Biotite code that builds the C-alpha atoms (Angstrom):
import biotite.structure as struc

atoms = struc.array([
    struc.Atom([197.029, 120.058, 128.396], chain_id="A", res_id=1, res_name="UNK", atom_name="CA", element="C"),
    struc.Atom([194.746, 122.547, 126.519], chain_id="A", res_id=2, res_name="UNK", atom_name="CA", element="C"),
    struc.Atom([196.367, 125.513, 125.180], chain_id="A", res_id=3, res_name="UNK", atom_name="CA", element="C"),
    struc.Atom([195.507, 129.284, 126.598], chain_id="A", res_id=4, res_name="UNK", atom_name="CA", element="C"),
    struc.Atom([192.782, 130.557, 123.749], chain_id="A", res_id=5, res_name="UNK", atom_name="CA", element="C"),
    struc.Atom([191.575, 127.720, 122.389], chain_id="A", res_id=6, res_name="UNK", atom_name="CA", element="C"),
    struc.Atom([189.342, 125.070, 122.205], chain_id="A", res_id=7, res_name="UNK", atom_name="CA", element="C"),
    struc.Atom([190.755, 121.660, 122.634], chain_id="A", res_id=8, res_name="UNK", atom_name="CA", element="C"),
    struc.Atom([191.678, 120.571, 118.925], chain_id="A", res_id=9, res_name="UNK", atom_name="CA", element="C"),
    struc.Atom([194.707, 118.529, 118.679], chain_id="A", res_id=10, res_name="UNK", atom_name="CA", element="C"),
    struc.Atom([197.211, 119.008, 116.376], chain_id="A", res_id=11, res_name="UNK", atom_name="CA", element="C"),
    struc.Atom([198.802, 115.759, 114.750], chain_id="A", res_id=12, res_name="UNK", atom_name="CA", element="C"),
    struc.Atom([202.283, 116.068, 113.033], chain_id="A", res_id=13, res_name="UNK", atom_name="CA", element="C"),
    struc.Atom([203.657, 113.472, 110.008], chain_id="A", res_id=14, res_name="UNK", atom_name="CA", element="C"),
    struc.Atom([207.406, 113.570, 110.108], chain_id="A", res_id=15, res_name="UNK", atom_name="CA", element="C"),
    struc.Atom([210.114, 111.329, 108.476], chain_id="A", res_id=16, res_name="UNK", atom_name="CA", element="C"),
    struc.Atom([212.923, 111.716, 105.786], chain_id="A", res_id=17, res_name="UNK", atom_name="CA", element="C"),
    struc.Atom([212.591, 111.891, 102.254], chain_id="A", res_id=18, res_name="UNK", atom_name="CA", element="C"),
    struc.Atom([210.185, 108.840, 100.694], chain_id="A", res_id=19, res_name="UNK", atom_name="CA", element="C"),
    struc.Atom([209.400, 107.728, 103.874], chain_id="A", res_id=20, res_name="UNK", atom_name="CA", element="C"),
    struc.Atom([205.731, 107.274, 103.385], chain_id="A", res_id=21, res_name="UNK", atom_name="CA", element="C"),
    struc.Atom([204.070, 110.325, 105.383], chain_id="A", res_id=22, res_name="UNK", atom_name="CA", element="C"),
    struc.Atom([202.228, 112.013, 103.229], chain_id="A", res_id=23, res_name="UNK", atom_name="CA", element="C"),
    struc.Atom([200.267, 108.796, 101.780], chain_id="A", res_id=24, res_name="UNK", atom_name="CA", element="C"),
    struc.Atom([199.290, 107.498, 105.198], chain_id="A", res_id=25, res_name="UNK", atom_name="CA", element="C"),
    struc.Atom([198.299, 111.083, 106.393], chain_id="A", res_id=26, res_name="UNK", atom_name="CA", element="C"),
    struc.Atom([195.931, 110.789, 103.673], chain_id="A", res_id=27, res_name="UNK", atom_name="CA", element="C"),
    struc.Atom([194.863, 107.573, 104.509], chain_id="A", res_id=28, res_name="UNK", atom_name="CA", element="C"),
    struc.Atom([194.410, 108.838, 108.347], chain_id="A", res_id=29, res_name="UNK", atom_name="CA", element="C"),
    struc.Atom([191.960, 111.639, 107.199], chain_id="A", res_id=30, res_name="UNK", atom_name="CA", element="C"),
    struc.Atom([189.689, 109.701, 105.741], chain_id="A", res_id=31, res_name="UNK", atom_name="CA", element="C"),
    struc.Atom([189.337, 107.198, 108.629], chain_id="A", res_id=32, res_name="UNK", atom_name="CA", element="C"),
    struc.Atom([189.108, 109.784, 110.935], chain_id="A", res_id=33, res_name="UNK", atom_name="CA", element="C"),
    struc.Atom([186.235, 111.710, 108.946], chain_id="A", res_id=34, res_name="UNK", atom_name="CA", element="C"),
    struc.Atom([184.465, 108.184, 108.681], chain_id="A", res_id=35, res_name="UNK", atom_name="CA", element="C"),
    struc.Atom([184.916, 108.343, 112.867], chain_id="A", res_id=36, res_name="UNK", atom_name="CA", element="C"),
    struc.Atom([182.985, 111.805, 112.594], chain_id="A", res_id=37, res_name="UNK", atom_name="CA", element="C"),
    struc.Atom([185.990, 113.979, 113.368], chain_id="A", res_id=38, res_name="UNK", atom_name="CA", element="C"),
    struc.Atom([186.546, 117.460, 112.174], chain_id="A", res_id=39, res_name="UNK", atom_name="CA", element="C"),
    struc.Atom([190.036, 117.471, 110.101], chain_id="A", res_id=40, res_name="UNK", atom_name="CA", element="C"),
    struc.Atom([192.150, 119.599, 108.594], chain_id="A", res_id=41, res_name="UNK", atom_name="CA", element="C"),
    struc.Atom([194.824, 118.341, 106.217], chain_id="A", res_id=42, res_name="UNK", atom_name="CA", element="C"),
    struc.Atom([197.861, 120.727, 105.709], chain_id="A", res_id=43, res_name="UNK", atom_name="CA", element="C"),
    struc.Atom([201.503, 120.716, 105.036], chain_id="A", res_id=44, res_name="UNK", atom_name="CA", element="C"),
    struc.Atom([204.763, 122.337, 105.565], chain_id="A", res_id=45, res_name="UNK", atom_name="CA", element="C"),
    struc.Atom([206.564, 124.425, 103.877], chain_id="A", res_id=46, res_name="UNK", atom_name="CA", element="C"),
    struc.Atom([203.107, 125.607, 102.763], chain_id="A", res_id=47, res_name="UNK", atom_name="CA", element="C"),
    struc.Atom([199.521, 125.408, 104.160], chain_id="A", res_id=48, res_name="UNK", atom_name="CA", element="C"),
    struc.Atom([198.631, 128.972, 103.533], chain_id="A", res_id=49, res_name="UNK", atom_name="CA", element="C"),
    struc.Atom([199.113, 131.017, 100.306], chain_id="A", res_id=50, res_name="UNK", atom_name="CA", element="C"),
    struc.Atom([201.838, 133.236, 101.832], chain_id="A", res_id=51, res_name="UNK", atom_name="CA", element="C"),
    struc.Atom([203.635, 129.955, 103.081], chain_id="A", res_id=52, res_name="UNK", atom_name="CA", element="C"),
    struc.Atom([203.292, 128.194, 99.678], chain_id="A", res_id=53, res_name="UNK", atom_name="CA", element="C"),
    struc.Atom([205.020, 131.189, 97.833], chain_id="A", res_id=54, res_name="UNK", atom_name="CA", element="C"),
    struc.Atom([207.779, 130.538, 99.920], chain_id="A", res_id=55, res_name="UNK", atom_name="CA", element="C"),
    struc.Atom([207.301, 126.995, 100.225], chain_id="A", res_id=56, res_name="UNK", atom_name="CA", element="C"),
    struc.Atom([208.201, 127.682, 96.235], chain_id="A", res_id=57, res_name="UNK", atom_name="CA", element="C"),
    struc.Atom([211.478, 129.496, 97.097], chain_id="A", res_id=58, res_name="UNK", atom_name="CA", element="C"),
    struc.Atom([212.970, 126.857, 99.285], chain_id="A", res_id=59, res_name="UNK", atom_name="CA", element="C"),
    struc.Atom([212.549, 123.816, 97.082], chain_id="A", res_id=60, res_name="UNK", atom_name="CA", element="C"),
    struc.Atom([213.383, 125.341, 93.609], chain_id="A", res_id=61, res_name="UNK", atom_name="CA", element="C"),
    struc.Atom([216.033, 123.735, 92.621], chain_id="A", res_id=62, res_name="UNK", atom_name="CA", element="C"),
    struc.Atom([217.418, 127.349, 91.267], chain_id="A", res_id=63, res_name="UNK", atom_name="CA", element="C"),
    struc.Atom([217.538, 128.591, 95.000], chain_id="A", res_id=64, res_name="UNK", atom_name="CA", element="C"),
    struc.Atom([220.872, 125.523, 95.702], chain_id="A", res_id=65, res_name="UNK", atom_name="CA", element="C"),
    struc.Atom([223.201, 128.395, 96.932], chain_id="A", res_id=66, res_name="UNK", atom_name="CA", element="C"),
    struc.Atom([221.084, 129.655, 99.476], chain_id="A", res_id=67, res_name="UNK", atom_name="CA", element="C"),
    struc.Atom([222.480, 130.525, 102.787], chain_id="A", res_id=68, res_name="UNK", atom_name="CA", element="C"),
    struc.Atom([221.860, 128.143, 105.588], chain_id="A", res_id=69, res_name="UNK", atom_name="CA", element="C"),
    struc.Atom([220.205, 130.755, 107.672], chain_id="A", res_id=70, res_name="UNK", atom_name="CA", element="C"),
    struc.Atom([218.312, 132.514, 104.948], chain_id="A", res_id=71, res_name="UNK", atom_name="CA", element="C"),
    struc.Atom([216.680, 128.834, 104.733], chain_id="A", res_id=72, res_name="UNK", atom_name="CA", element="C"),
    struc.Atom([216.006, 128.343, 108.364], chain_id="A", res_id=73, res_name="UNK", atom_name="CA", element="C"),
    struc.Atom([214.182, 131.729, 108.770], chain_id="A", res_id=74, res_name="UNK", atom_name="CA", element="C"),
    struc.Atom([212.324, 131.651, 105.287], chain_id="A", res_id=75, res_name="UNK", atom_name="CA", element="C"),
    struc.Atom([211.190, 128.043, 106.685], chain_id="A", res_id=76, res_name="UNK", atom_name="CA", element="C"),
    struc.Atom([210.345, 130.081, 110.380], chain_id="A", res_id=77, res_name="UNK", atom_name="CA", element="C"),
    struc.Atom([208.385, 132.435, 108.125], chain_id="A", res_id=78, res_name="UNK", atom_name="CA", element="C"),
    struc.Atom([206.491, 130.044, 106.635], chain_id="A", res_id=79, res_name="UNK", atom_name="CA", element="C"),
    struc.Atom([205.324, 128.318, 109.805], chain_id="A", res_id=80, res_name="UNK", atom_name="CA", element="C"),
    struc.Atom([204.409, 131.536, 111.867], chain_id="A", res_id=81, res_name="UNK", atom_name="CA", element="C"),
    struc.Atom([202.223, 132.512, 108.499], chain_id="A", res_id=82, res_name="UNK", atom_name="CA", element="C"),
    struc.Atom([200.642, 128.844, 108.576], chain_id="A", res_id=83, res_name="UNK", atom_name="CA", element="C"),
    struc.Atom([200.144, 128.710, 112.084], chain_id="A", res_id=84, res_name="UNK", atom_name="CA", element="C"),
    struc.Atom([197.973, 131.816, 111.865], chain_id="A", res_id=85, res_name="UNK", atom_name="CA", element="C"),
    struc.Atom([196.063, 131.309, 108.818], chain_id="A", res_id=86, res_name="UNK", atom_name="CA", element="C"),
    struc.Atom([195.520, 127.699, 109.424], chain_id="A", res_id=87, res_name="UNK", atom_name="CA", element="C"),
    struc.Atom([196.510, 125.640, 112.302], chain_id="A", res_id=88, res_name="UNK", atom_name="CA", element="C"),
    struc.Atom([195.336, 127.948, 115.124], chain_id="A", res_id=89, res_name="UNK", atom_name="CA", element="C"),
    struc.Atom([191.315, 128.524, 113.238], chain_id="A", res_id=90, res_name="UNK", atom_name="CA", element="C"),
    struc.Atom([191.185, 124.653, 112.886], chain_id="A", res_id=91, res_name="UNK", atom_name="CA", element="C"),
    struc.Atom([192.523, 124.118, 116.564], chain_id="A", res_id=92, res_name="UNK", atom_name="CA", element="C"),
    struc.Atom([189.913, 126.746, 117.793], chain_id="A", res_id=93, res_name="UNK", atom_name="CA", element="C"),
    struc.Atom([187.145, 125.061, 116.019], chain_id="A", res_id=94, res_name="UNK", atom_name="CA", element="C"),
    struc.Atom([187.974, 121.956, 118.001], chain_id="A", res_id=95, res_name="UNK", atom_name="CA", element="C"),
    struc.Atom([189.389, 119.782, 115.025], chain_id="A", res_id=96, res_name="UNK", atom_name="CA", element="C"),
    struc.Atom([192.084, 117.524, 114.276], chain_id="A", res_id=97, res_name="UNK", atom_name="CA", element="C"),
    struc.Atom([194.907, 118.932, 112.346], chain_id="A", res_id=98, res_name="UNK", atom_name="CA", element="C"),
    struc.Atom([197.065, 117.033, 110.459], chain_id="A", res_id=99, res_name="UNK", atom_name="CA", element="C"),
    struc.Atom([200.171, 118.190, 108.962], chain_id="A", res_id=100, res_name="UNK", atom_name="CA", element="C"),
    struc.Atom([202.591, 116.923, 107.068], chain_id="A", res_id=101, res_name="UNK", atom_name="CA", element="C"),
    struc.Atom([205.777, 118.416, 108.720], chain_id="A", res_id=102, res_name="UNK", atom_name="CA", element="C"),
    struc.Atom([206.029, 120.993, 111.438], chain_id="A", res_id=103, res_name="UNK", atom_name="CA", element="C"),
    struc.Atom([208.600, 121.994, 113.909], chain_id="A", res_id=104, res_name="UNK", atom_name="CA", element="C"),
    struc.Atom([210.314, 118.787, 114.203], chain_id="A", res_id=105, res_name="UNK", atom_name="CA", element="C"),
    struc.Atom([210.994, 118.432, 110.807], chain_id="A", res_id=106, res_name="UNK", atom_name="CA", element="C"),
    struc.Atom([212.936, 122.002, 111.293], chain_id="A", res_id=107, res_name="UNK", atom_name="CA", element="C"),
    struc.Atom([215.339, 120.336, 114.577], chain_id="A", res_id=108, res_name="UNK", atom_name="CA", element="C"),
    struc.Atom([215.979, 117.458, 112.241], chain_id="A", res_id=109, res_name="UNK", atom_name="CA", element="C"),
    struc.Atom([216.741, 119.149, 108.840], chain_id="A", res_id=110, res_name="UNK", atom_name="CA", element="C"),
    struc.Atom([218.620, 122.740, 109.827], chain_id="A", res_id=111, res_name="UNK", atom_name="CA", element="C"),
    struc.Atom([218.801, 122.073, 113.564], chain_id="A", res_id=112, res_name="UNK", atom_name="CA", element="C"),
    struc.Atom([221.047, 118.627, 112.702], chain_id="A", res_id=113, res_name="UNK", atom_name="CA", element="C"),
    struc.Atom([221.194, 117.758, 109.290], chain_id="A", res_id=114, res_name="UNK", atom_name="CA", element="C"),
    struc.Atom([222.441, 121.873, 108.998], chain_id="A", res_id=115, res_name="UNK", atom_name="CA", element="C"),
    struc.Atom([223.773, 121.523, 112.031], chain_id="A", res_id=116, res_name="UNK", atom_name="CA", element="C"),
    struc.Atom([222.652, 124.960, 113.099], chain_id="A", res_id=117, res_name="UNK", atom_name="CA", element="C"),
    struc.Atom([222.395, 123.365, 116.427], chain_id="A", res_id=118, res_name="UNK", atom_name="CA", element="C"),
    struc.Atom([219.504, 122.257, 118.597], chain_id="A", res_id=119, res_name="UNK", atom_name="CA", element="C"),
    struc.Atom([219.229, 124.648, 121.103], chain_id="A", res_id=120, res_name="UNK", atom_name="CA", element="C"),
    struc.Atom([219.023, 127.734, 118.389], chain_id="A", res_id=121, res_name="UNK", atom_name="CA", element="C"),
    struc.Atom([216.598, 126.119, 116.465], chain_id="A", res_id=122, res_name="UNK", atom_name="CA", element="C"),
    struc.Atom([214.170, 124.850, 119.650], chain_id="A", res_id=123, res_name="UNK", atom_name="CA", element="C"),
    struc.Atom([214.319, 128.838, 120.602], chain_id="A", res_id=124, res_name="UNK", atom_name="CA", element="C"),
    struc.Atom([213.625, 129.783, 117.152], chain_id="A", res_id=125, res_name="UNK", atom_name="CA", element="C"),
    struc.Atom([210.751, 127.160, 116.630], chain_id="A", res_id=126, res_name="UNK", atom_name="CA", element="C"),
    struc.Atom([209.319, 128.342, 120.122], chain_id="A", res_id=127, res_name="UNK", atom_name="CA", element="C"),
    struc.Atom([209.265, 132.581, 118.815], chain_id="A", res_id=128, res_name="UNK", atom_name="CA", element="C"),
    struc.Atom([207.344, 131.206, 115.375], chain_id="A", res_id=129, res_name="UNK", atom_name="CA", element="C"),
    struc.Atom([204.889, 128.715, 117.001], chain_id="A", res_id=130, res_name="UNK", atom_name="CA", element="C"),
    struc.Atom([204.344, 130.971, 120.011], chain_id="A", res_id=131, res_name="UNK", atom_name="CA", element="C"),
    struc.Atom([204.879, 127.837, 122.169], chain_id="A", res_id=132, res_name="UNK", atom_name="CA", element="C"),
    struc.Atom([202.313, 125.634, 120.154], chain_id="A", res_id=133, res_name="UNK", atom_name="CA", element="C"),
    struc.Atom([203.896, 121.939, 120.341], chain_id="A", res_id=134, res_name="UNK", atom_name="CA", element="C"),
    struc.Atom([202.309, 119.133, 118.842], chain_id="A", res_id=135, res_name="UNK", atom_name="CA", element="C"),
    struc.Atom([199.691, 117.138, 120.479], chain_id="A", res_id=136, res_name="UNK", atom_name="CA", element="C"),
    struc.Atom([201.669, 113.990, 118.799], chain_id="A", res_id=137, res_name="UNK", atom_name="CA", element="C"),
    struc.Atom([204.041, 113.268, 116.197], chain_id="A", res_id=138, res_name="UNK", atom_name="CA", element="C"),
    struc.Atom([204.263, 110.237, 113.927], chain_id="A", res_id=139, res_name="UNK", atom_name="CA", element="C"),
    struc.Atom([207.731, 109.813, 112.802], chain_id="A", res_id=140, res_name="UNK", atom_name="CA", element="C"),
    struc.Atom([207.933, 107.183, 109.871], chain_id="A", res_id=141, res_name="UNK", atom_name="CA", element="C"),
    struc.Atom([211.049, 105.762, 110.020], chain_id="A", res_id=142, res_name="UNK", atom_name="CA", element="C"),
    struc.Atom([212.706, 104.020, 106.577], chain_id="A", res_id=143, res_name="UNK", atom_name="CA", element="C"),
    struc.Atom([216.560, 103.598, 105.767], chain_id="A", res_id=144, res_name="UNK", atom_name="CA", element="C"),
    struc.Atom([217.892, 106.178, 104.246], chain_id="A", res_id=145, res_name="UNK", atom_name="CA", element="C"),
    struc.Atom([218.736, 104.246, 100.403], chain_id="A", res_id=146, res_name="UNK", atom_name="CA", element="C"),
    struc.Atom([215.319, 103.263, 100.582], chain_id="A", res_id=147, res_name="UNK", atom_name="CA", element="C"),
    struc.Atom([213.279, 106.451, 101.208], chain_id="A", res_id=148, res_name="UNK", atom_name="CA", element="C"),
    struc.Atom([215.560, 108.398, 98.178], chain_id="A", res_id=149, res_name="UNK", atom_name="CA", element="C"),
    struc.Atom([214.876, 105.273, 95.894], chain_id="A", res_id=150, res_name="UNK", atom_name="CA", element="C"),
    struc.Atom([211.376, 105.874, 96.412], chain_id="A", res_id=151, res_name="UNK", atom_name="CA", element="C"),
    struc.Atom([211.738, 109.829, 95.680], chain_id="A", res_id=152, res_name="UNK", atom_name="CA", element="C"),
    struc.Atom([213.922, 109.203, 92.222], chain_id="A", res_id=153, res_name="UNK", atom_name="CA", element="C"),
    struc.Atom([211.090, 106.752, 90.885], chain_id="A", res_id=154, res_name="UNK", atom_name="CA", element="C"),
    struc.Atom([208.444, 109.278, 91.607], chain_id="A", res_id=155, res_name="UNK", atom_name="CA", element="C"),
    struc.Atom([210.599, 112.093, 89.661], chain_id="A", res_id=156, res_name="UNK", atom_name="CA", element="C"),
    struc.Atom([210.456, 116.007, 90.410], chain_id="A", res_id=157, res_name="UNK", atom_name="CA", element="C"),
    struc.Atom([212.886, 115.718, 93.127], chain_id="A", res_id=158, res_name="UNK", atom_name="CA", element="C"),
    struc.Atom([213.250, 118.932, 94.844], chain_id="A", res_id=159, res_name="UNK", atom_name="CA", element="C"),
    struc.Atom([215.875, 120.958, 96.254], chain_id="A", res_id=160, res_name="UNK", atom_name="CA", element="C"),
    struc.Atom([216.465, 119.001, 98.807], chain_id="A", res_id=161, res_name="UNK", atom_name="CA", element="C"),
    struc.Atom([215.627, 115.939, 97.914], chain_id="A", res_id=162, res_name="UNK", atom_name="CA", element="C"),
    struc.Atom([219.039, 116.056, 95.571], chain_id="A", res_id=163, res_name="UNK", atom_name="CA", element="C"),
    struc.Atom([221.271, 116.819, 99.115], chain_id="A", res_id=164, res_name="UNK", atom_name="CA", element="C"),
    struc.Atom([223.937, 114.010, 99.638], chain_id="A", res_id=165, res_name="UNK", atom_name="CA", element="C"),
    struc.Atom([223.333, 110.774, 101.035], chain_id="A", res_id=166, res_name="UNK", atom_name="CA", element="C"),
    struc.Atom([225.176, 111.762, 104.627], chain_id="A", res_id=167, res_name="UNK", atom_name="CA", element="C"),
    struc.Atom([223.025, 114.960, 105.016], chain_id="A", res_id=168, res_name="UNK", atom_name="CA", element="C"),
    struc.Atom([219.785, 112.471, 104.761], chain_id="A", res_id=169, res_name="UNK", atom_name="CA", element="C"),
    struc.Atom([221.612, 109.707, 107.423], chain_id="A", res_id=170, res_name="UNK", atom_name="CA", element="C"),
    struc.Atom([221.769, 112.880, 109.509], chain_id="A", res_id=171, res_name="UNK", atom_name="CA", element="C"),
    struc.Atom([218.723, 114.253, 109.062], chain_id="A", res_id=172, res_name="UNK", atom_name="CA", element="C"),
    struc.Atom([217.207, 110.595, 109.788], chain_id="A", res_id=173, res_name="UNK", atom_name="CA", element="C"),
    struc.Atom([219.611, 110.057, 113.131], chain_id="A", res_id=174, res_name="UNK", atom_name="CA", element="C"),
    struc.Atom([218.407, 113.802, 113.986], chain_id="A", res_id=175, res_name="UNK", atom_name="CA", element="C"),
    struc.Atom([214.639, 112.132, 113.754], chain_id="A", res_id=176, res_name="UNK", atom_name="CA", element="C"),
    struc.Atom([215.197, 108.978, 115.957], chain_id="A", res_id=177, res_name="UNK", atom_name="CA", element="C"),
    struc.Atom([217.050, 111.549, 118.615], chain_id="A", res_id=178, res_name="UNK", atom_name="CA", element="C"),
    struc.Atom([214.153, 113.628, 118.485], chain_id="A", res_id=179, res_name="UNK", atom_name="CA", element="C"),
    struc.Atom([211.689, 111.114, 119.467], chain_id="A", res_id=180, res_name="UNK", atom_name="CA", element="C"),
    struc.Atom([214.243, 109.207, 122.122], chain_id="A", res_id=181, res_name="UNK", atom_name="CA", element="C"),
    struc.Atom([214.285, 112.636, 123.924], chain_id="A", res_id=182, res_name="UNK", atom_name="CA", element="C"),
    struc.Atom([210.031, 112.972, 123.651], chain_id="A", res_id=183, res_name="UNK", atom_name="CA", element="C"),
    struc.Atom([208.880, 109.578, 124.176], chain_id="A", res_id=184, res_name="UNK", atom_name="CA", element="C"),
    struc.Atom([205.366, 111.027, 125.219], chain_id="A", res_id=185, res_name="UNK", atom_name="CA", element="C"),
    struc.Atom([204.731, 112.944, 122.365], chain_id="A", res_id=186, res_name="UNK", atom_name="CA", element="C"),
    struc.Atom([206.614, 111.187, 119.511], chain_id="A", res_id=187, res_name="UNK", atom_name="CA", element="C"),
    struc.Atom([206.041, 108.067, 118.524], chain_id="A", res_id=188, res_name="UNK", atom_name="CA", element="C"),
    struc.Atom([208.262, 106.006, 115.823], chain_id="A", res_id=189, res_name="UNK", atom_name="CA", element="C"),
    struc.Atom([206.312, 103.687, 113.255], chain_id="A", res_id=190, res_name="UNK", atom_name="CA", element="C"),
    struc.Atom([208.590, 101.215, 110.664], chain_id="A", res_id=191, res_name="UNK", atom_name="CA", element="C"),
    struc.Atom([207.686, 102.450, 107.285], chain_id="A", res_id=192, res_name="UNK", atom_name="CA", element="C"),
    struc.Atom([209.100, 99.462, 106.090], chain_id="A", res_id=193, res_name="UNK", atom_name="CA", element="C"),
    struc.Atom([206.023, 97.164, 106.870], chain_id="A", res_id=194, res_name="UNK", atom_name="CA", element="C"),
    struc.Atom([203.657, 96.568, 103.827], chain_id="A", res_id=195, res_name="UNK", atom_name="CA", element="C"),
    struc.Atom([201.325, 99.593, 103.878], chain_id="A", res_id=196, res_name="UNK", atom_name="CA", element="C"),
    struc.Atom([198.120, 98.435, 105.415], chain_id="A", res_id=197, res_name="UNK", atom_name="CA", element="C"),
    struc.Atom([200.032, 97.068, 108.479], chain_id="A", res_id=198, res_name="UNK", atom_name="CA", element="C"),
    struc.Atom([201.667, 100.971, 108.866], chain_id="A", res_id=199, res_name="UNK", atom_name="CA", element="C"),
    struc.Atom([198.225, 101.956, 108.752], chain_id="A", res_id=200, res_name="UNK", atom_name="CA", element="C"),
    struc.Atom([196.975, 99.905, 111.049], chain_id="A", res_id=201, res_name="UNK", atom_name="CA", element="C"),
    struc.Atom([199.992, 100.656, 113.214], chain_id="A", res_id=202, res_name="UNK", atom_name="CA", element="C"),
    struc.Atom([198.914, 104.426, 113.425], chain_id="A", res_id=203, res_name="UNK", atom_name="CA", element="C"),
    struc.Atom([195.735, 104.381, 113.448], chain_id="A", res_id=204, res_name="UNK", atom_name="CA", element="C"),
    struc.Atom([195.961, 102.759, 116.853], chain_id="A", res_id=205, res_name="UNK", atom_name="CA", element="C"),
    struc.Atom([198.054, 105.124, 118.236], chain_id="A", res_id=206, res_name="UNK", atom_name="CA", element="C"),
    struc.Atom([196.031, 108.174, 117.192], chain_id="A", res_id=207, res_name="UNK", atom_name="CA", element="C"),
    struc.Atom([192.916, 106.621, 117.794], chain_id="A", res_id=208, res_name="UNK", atom_name="CA", element="C"),
    struc.Atom([193.950, 105.454, 121.701], chain_id="A", res_id=209, res_name="UNK", atom_name="CA", element="C"),
    struc.Atom([195.359, 109.387, 121.829], chain_id="A", res_id=210, res_name="UNK", atom_name="CA", element="C"),
    struc.Atom([191.891, 110.741, 121.164], chain_id="A", res_id=211, res_name="UNK", atom_name="CA", element="C"),
    struc.Atom([189.949, 108.346, 123.243], chain_id="A", res_id=212, res_name="UNK", atom_name="CA", element="C"),
    struc.Atom([192.320, 109.771, 125.934], chain_id="A", res_id=213, res_name="UNK", atom_name="CA", element="C"),
    struc.Atom([191.152, 113.338, 125.335], chain_id="A", res_id=214, res_name="UNK", atom_name="CA", element="C"),
    struc.Atom([188.396, 113.911, 127.247], chain_id="A", res_id=215, res_name="UNK", atom_name="CA", element="C"),
    struc.Atom([186.329, 115.964, 125.238], chain_id="A", res_id=216, res_name="UNK", atom_name="CA", element="C"),
    struc.Atom([186.497, 119.205, 123.210], chain_id="A", res_id=217, res_name="UNK", atom_name="CA", element="C"),
    struc.Atom([187.447, 117.833, 120.085], chain_id="A", res_id=218, res_name="UNK", atom_name="CA", element="C"),
    struc.Atom([184.212, 118.577, 117.638], chain_id="A", res_id=219, res_name="UNK", atom_name="CA", element="C"),
    struc.Atom([182.335, 115.681, 116.306], chain_id="A", res_id=220, res_name="UNK", atom_name="CA", element="C"),
    struc.Atom([180.636, 115.974, 112.699], chain_id="A", res_id=221, res_name="UNK", atom_name="CA", element="C"),
    struc.Atom([176.921, 114.524, 112.822], chain_id="A", res_id=222, res_name="UNK", atom_name="CA", element="C"),
    struc.Atom([176.628, 111.306, 110.365], chain_id="A", res_id=223, res_name="UNK", atom_name="CA", element="C"),
    struc.Atom([173.026, 111.226, 109.238], chain_id="A", res_id=224, res_name="UNK", atom_name="CA", element="C"),
    struc.Atom([171.778, 107.939, 107.489], chain_id="A", res_id=225, res_name="UNK", atom_name="CA", element="C"),
    struc.Atom([170.927, 108.202, 103.631], chain_id="A", res_id=226, res_name="UNK", atom_name="CA", element="C"),
])
């Protein structure tokens, strides 16, 4: 349903545990959608705007491992509020497809379930931080925790959340799957253990069907023959 005051952009979020491949898949999809003529905005959370990126640094820095759980939650929400104001809403108002690497579902999975702060509390605070904005579609890339953490270790540069114990990441994964069960229309789960090209095709199929079902409103970019 179109949101009051906005054109009819499309907010698509990529979710999943550490090492699930969501960032890679977001970039591949962005290239594909641009080739199809869509205006695309790529962004991420925490971050996506100058102030939000500063908050990201605080949240993920290893020196902040003693951060209180409520402080962590409120910093994520503050980052999101600024990100929404500076990046996401302007993109939607232009009729763009906004691709965001994590959004409110991540806070539900990590802080609501992983930190056990409670889904009701998180849902209420998420609504406040986003002014009620809900993604049109969320893609959860699901992989086993052991595989995700092994991928992250191979990549190096583990941040504060990457270094949480396996039990925490298992709880986050189960939280994501619970979110998907509760929101079958808005949230789709894709098996991230499949070969990369298979995952690419699965995501493209889901997204392109949803975009075709949108009756106008998305900004298309004219492509001129060379």
